[in-house]
TORBA-959713 format. One record per atom (N, C-alpha, C): residue number from 1; atom name; x, y, z; residue in one letter. Coordinates in nm, 2 decimals, padded with zeros to 4 digits. Example, Ala and Ser with C-alpha at 12.3 -4.5 7.8 and 13.67 -1.06 7.14 Angstrom:
[1 'N' [01.32 -00.57 00.78] 'A']
[1 'CA' [01.23 -00.45 00.78] 'A']
[1 'C' [01.32 -00.33 00.78] 'A']
[2 'N' [01.28 -00.22 00.71] 'S']
[2 'CA' [01.37 -00.11 00.71] 'S']
[2 'C' [01.29 00.00 00.79] 'S']
END
This chain:
[1 'N' [-04.28 05.90 03.84] 'M']
[1 'CA' [-04.37 05.81 03.76] 'M']
[1 'C' [-04.36 05.67 03.82] 'M']
[2 'N' [-04.47 05.61 03.83] 'M']
[2 'CA' [-04.47 05.47 03.88] 'M']
[2 'C' [-04.55 05.38 03.78] 'M']
[3 'N' [-04.48 05.28 03.74] 'L']
[3 'CA' [-04.54 05.18 03.65] 'L']
[3 'C' [-04.60 05.07 03.73] 'L']
[4 'N' [-04.73 05.05 03.73] 'N']
[4 'CA' [-04.79 04.95 03.81] 'N']
[4 'C' [-04.83 04.83 03.74] 'N']
[5 'N' [-04.86 04.83 03.61] 'T']
[5 'CA' [-04.91 04.72 03.54] 'T']
[5 'C' [-04.81 04.66 03.45] 'T']
[6 'N' [-04.83 04.54 03.41] 'H']
[6 'CA' [-04.75 04.47 03.32] 'H']
[6 'C' [-04.74 04.54 03.18] 'H']
[7 'N' [-04.86 04.59 03.14] 'D']
[7 'CA' [-04.87 04.66 03.01] 'D']
[7 'C' [-04.79 04.79 03.01] 'D']
[8 'N' [-04.79 04.86 03.13] 'Q']
[8 'CA' [-04.72 04.99 03.14] 'Q']
[8 'C' [-04.57 04.96 03.13] 'Q']
[9 'N' [-04.52 04.86 03.19] 'I']
[9 'CA' [-04.38 04.82 03.19] 'I']
[9 'C' [-04.33 04.79 03.05] 'I']
[10 'N' [-04.41 04.71 02.98] 'H']
[10 'CA' [-04.38 04.68 02.84] 'H']
[10 'C' [-04.38 04.80 02.75] 'H']
[11 'N' [-04.48 04.89 02.77] 'Q']
[11 'CA' [-04.49 05.01 02.69] 'Q']
[11 'C' [-04.37 05.10 02.71] 'Q']
[12 'N' [-04.32 05.11 02.84] 'F']
[12 'CA' [-04.21 05.19 02.87] 'F']
[12 'C' [-04.08 05.13 02.81] 'F']
[13 'N' [-04.07 05.00 02.81] 'R']
[13 'CA' [-03.96 04.93 02.75] 'R']
[13 'C' [-03.95 04.95 02.60] 'R']
[14 'N' [-04.07 04.94 02.53] 'R']
[14 'CA' [-04.08 04.97 02.39] 'R']
[14 'C' [-04.04 05.11 02.35] 'R']
[15 'N' [-04.08 05.21 02.43] 'L']
[15 'CA' [-04.04 05.35 02.41] 'L']
[15 'C' [-03.89 05.36 02.43] 'L']
[16 'N' [-03.83 05.30 02.53] 'T']
[16 'CA' [-03.69 05.31 02.55] 'T']
[16 'C' [-03.61 05.25 02.44] 'T']
[17 'N' [-03.66 05.13 02.39] 'L']
[17 'CA' [-03.59 05.07 02.27] 'L']
[17 'C' [-03.60 05.16 02.15] 'L']
[18 'N' [-03.72 05.22 02.13] 'L']
[18 'CA' [-03.74 05.32 02.02] 'L']
[18 'C' [-03.64 05.43 02.03] 'L']
[19 'N' [-03.63 05.49 02.14] 'K']
[19 'CA' [-03.54 05.61 02.16] 'K']
[19 'C' [-03.39 05.56 02.14] 'K']
[20 'N' [-03.36 05.44 02.19] 'G']
[20 'CA' [-03.22 05.39 02.16] 'G']
[20 'C' [-03.19 05.37 02.02] 'G']
[21 'N' [-03.29 05.31 01.95] 'L']
[21 'CA' [-03.27 05.29 01.80] 'L']
[21 'C' [-03.26 05.42 01.73] 'L']
[22 'N' [-03.34 05.52 01.77] 'Q']
[22 'CA' [-03.33 05.65 01.70] 'Q']
[22 'C' [-03.18 05.71 01.72] 'Q']
[23 'N' [-03.13 05.69 01.84] 'L']
[23 'CA' [-02.99 05.74 01.86] 'L']
[23 'C' [-02.89 05.66 01.77] 'L']
[24 'N' [-02.91 05.53 01.77] 'E']
[24 'CA' [-02.82 05.44 01.69] 'E']
[24 'C' [-02.83 05.48 01.54] 'E']
[25 'N' [-02.95 05.51 01.49] 'A']
[25 'CA' [-02.97 05.55 01.35] 'A']
[25 'C' [-02.90 05.68 01.32] 'A']
[26 'N' [-02.89 05.77 01.42] 'E']
[26 'CA' [-02.82 05.89 01.40] 'E']
[26 'C' [-02.66 05.88 01.41] 'E']
[27 'N' [-02.62 05.76 01.45] 'G']
[27 'CA' [-02.47 05.74 01.45] 'G']
[27 'C' [-02.41 05.71 01.58] 'G']
[28 'N' [-02.49 05.71 01.69] 'Y']
[28 'CA' [-02.43 05.68 01.82] 'Y']
[28 'C' [-02.40 05.53 01.83] 'Y']
[29 'N' [-02.29 05.50 01.89] 'Q']
[29 'CA' [-02.24 05.36 01.89] 'Q']
[29 'C' [-02.27 05.30 02.03] 'Q']
[30 'N' [-02.30 05.17 02.03] 'V']
[30 'CA' [-02.33 05.10 02.15] 'V']
[30 'C' [-02.20 05.04 02.21] 'V']
[31 'N' [-02.17 05.07 02.33] 'K']
[31 'CA' [-02.05 05.02 02.39] 'K']
[31 'C' [-02.06 04.88 02.45] 'K']
[32 'N' [-02.19 04.84 02.49] 'R']
[32 'CA' [-02.21 04.71 02.54] 'R']
[32 'C' [-02.32 04.65 02.45] 'R']
[33 'N' [-02.29 04.54 02.39] 'P']
[33 'CA' [-02.40 04.47 02.31] 'P']
[33 'C' [-02.50 04.40 02.41] 'P']
[34 'N' [-02.62 04.37 02.37] 'P']
[34 'CA' [-02.67 04.39 02.23] 'P']
[34 'C' [-02.72 04.54 02.21] 'P']
[35 'N' [-02.72 04.58 02.09] 'S']
[35 'CA' [-02.78 04.71 02.06] 'S']
[35 'C' [-02.93 04.71 02.06] 'S']
[36 'N' [-02.99 04.82 02.06] 'C']
[36 'CA' [-03.14 04.83 02.05] 'C']
[36 'C' [-03.18 04.77 01.92] 'C']
[37 'N' [-03.11 04.80 01.81] 'Y']
[37 'CA' [-03.13 04.75 01.68] 'Y']
[37 'C' [-03.14 04.60 01.68] 'Y']
[38 'N' [-03.04 04.53 01.74] 'T']
[38 'CA' [-03.04 04.39 01.75] 'T']
[38 'C' [-03.16 04.33 01.83] 'T']
[39 'N' [-03.19 04.39 01.94] 'V']
[39 'CA' [-03.30 04.35 02.03] 'V']
[39 'C' [-03.43 04.36 01.96] 'V']
[40 'N' [-03.45 04.47 01.89] 'I']
[40 'CA' [-03.58 04.49 01.82] 'I']
[40 'C' [-03.59 04.39 01.71] 'I']
[41 'N' [-03.49 04.38 01.63] 'K']
[41 'CA' [-03.50 04.28 01.52] 'K']
[41 'C' [-03.53 04.14 01.56] 'K']
[42 'N' [-03.47 04.10 01.67] 'K']
[42 'CA' [-03.49 03.97 01.72] 'K']
[42 'C' [-03.63 03.95 01.78] 'K']
[43 'N' [-03.67 04.04 01.87] 'E']
[43 'CA' [-03.80 04.03 01.94] 'E']
[43 'C' [-03.92 04.05 01.85] 'E']
[44 'N' [-03.91 04.14 01.76] 'F']
[44 'CA' [-04.02 04.18 01.68] 'F']
[44 'C' [-04.01 04.12 01.54] 'F']
[45 'N' [-03.91 04.04 01.51] 'K']
[45 'CA' [-03.89 03.97 01.38] 'K']
[45 'C' [-03.90 04.07 01.26] 'K']
[46 'N' [-03.82 04.18 01.28] 'L']
[46 'CA' [-03.82 04.28 01.17] 'L']
[46 'C' [-03.69 04.26 01.09] 'L']
[47 'N' [-03.70 04.30 00.96] 'K']
[47 'CA' [-03.58 04.29 00.87] 'K']
[47 'C' [-03.55 04.42 00.81] 'K']
[48 'N' [-03.42 04.44 00.78] 'G']
[48 'CA' [-03.38 04.56 00.71] 'G']
[48 'C' [-03.27 04.63 00.78] 'G']
[49 'N' [-03.23 04.74 00.72] 'N']
[49 'CA' [-03.13 04.82 00.79] 'N']
[49 'C' [-03.19 04.90 00.90] 'N']
[50 'N' [-03.11 04.98 00.96] 'K']
[50 'CA' [-03.15 05.06 01.08] 'K']
[50 'C' [-03.27 05.15 01.05] 'K']
[51 'N' [-03.26 05.22 00.93] 'A']
[51 'CA' [-03.36 05.31 00.89] 'A']
[51 'C' [-03.50 05.24 00.87] 'A']
[52 'N' [-03.49 05.13 00.80] 'K']
[52 'CA' [-03.62 05.05 00.78] 'K']
[52 'C' [-03.68 05.00 00.90] 'K']
[53 'N' [-03.59 04.94 00.99] 'V']
[53 'CA' [-03.64 04.89 01.12] 'V']
[53 'C' [-03.69 05.00 01.20] 'V']
[54 'N' [-03.63 05.11 01.20] 'L']
[54 'CA' [-03.68 05.23 01.28] 'L']
[54 'C' [-03.82 05.27 01.23] 'L']
[55 'N' [-03.84 05.27 01.10] 'D']
[55 'CA' [-03.98 05.31 01.05] 'D']
[55 'C' [-04.08 05.20 01.09] 'D']
[56 'N' [-04.04 05.08 01.08] 'Q']
[56 'CA' [-04.14 04.97 01.11] 'Q']
[56 'C' [-04.17 04.97 01.26] 'Q']
[57 'N' [-04.07 04.98 01.34] 'F']
[57 'CA' [-04.09 04.98 01.49] 'F']
[57 'C' [-04.16 05.10 01.54] 'F']
[58 'N' [-04.14 05.22 01.48] 'T']
[58 'CA' [-04.21 05.34 01.51] 'T']
[58 'C' [-04.36 05.32 01.49] 'T']
[59 'N' [-04.40 05.25 01.38] 'K']
[59 'CA' [-04.54 05.22 01.35] 'K']
[59 'C' [-04.59 05.13 01.45] 'K']
[60 'N' [-04.52 05.03 01.49] 'I']
[60 'CA' [-04.56 04.93 01.59] 'I']
[60 'C' [-04.59 05.00 01.72] 'I']
[61 'N' [-04.50 05.08 01.76] 'V']
[61 'CA' [-04.51 05.15 01.89] 'V']
[61 'C' [-04.63 05.24 01.89] 'V']
[62 'N' [-04.65 05.32 01.78] 'N']
[62 'CA' [-04.76 05.41 01.77] 'N']
[62 'C' [-04.89 05.34 01.77] 'N']
[63 'N' [-04.90 05.23 01.69] 'N']
[63 'CA' [-05.02 05.15 01.69] 'N']
[63 'C' [-05.06 05.09 01.83] 'N']
[64 'N' [-04.96 05.05 01.90] 'L']
[64 'CA' [-04.99 04.99 02.03] 'L']
[64 'C' [-05.02 05.10 02.13] 'L']
[65 'N' [-04.96 05.22 02.11] 'K']
[65 'CA' [-05.00 05.33 02.20] 'K']
[65 'C' [-05.14 05.38 02.18] 'K']
[66 'N' [-05.18 05.38 02.05] 'E']
[66 'CA' [-05.32 05.43 02.02] 'E']
[66 'C' [-05.42 05.33 02.06] 'E']
[67 'N' [-05.39 05.20 02.06] 'S']
[67 'CA' [-05.49 05.10 02.09] 'S']
[67 'C' [-05.50 05.09 02.25] 'S']
[68 'N' [-05.40 05.13 02.32] 'S']
[68 'CA' [-05.41 05.13 02.47] 'S']
[68 'C' [-05.48 05.24 02.53] 'S']
[69 'N' [-05.50 05.35 02.45] 'T']
[69 'CA' [-05.58 05.47 02.50] 'T']
[69 'C' [-05.72 05.46 02.47] 'T']
END
């Protein structure tokens, strides 16, 4: 896979952060800070615990994915 555009790179990063947050919500621990949870809360200005942030960020990623197609 080759990411050629700025939008593709950002979409891939959002998907990576989403998968990382899903793992953290399941109980996996981050050995090197910052965690995906921390990055997402800071960059997207979301509030709440991991489950709430996961729900909010999933909606954001899905909406951006739908709007790009």
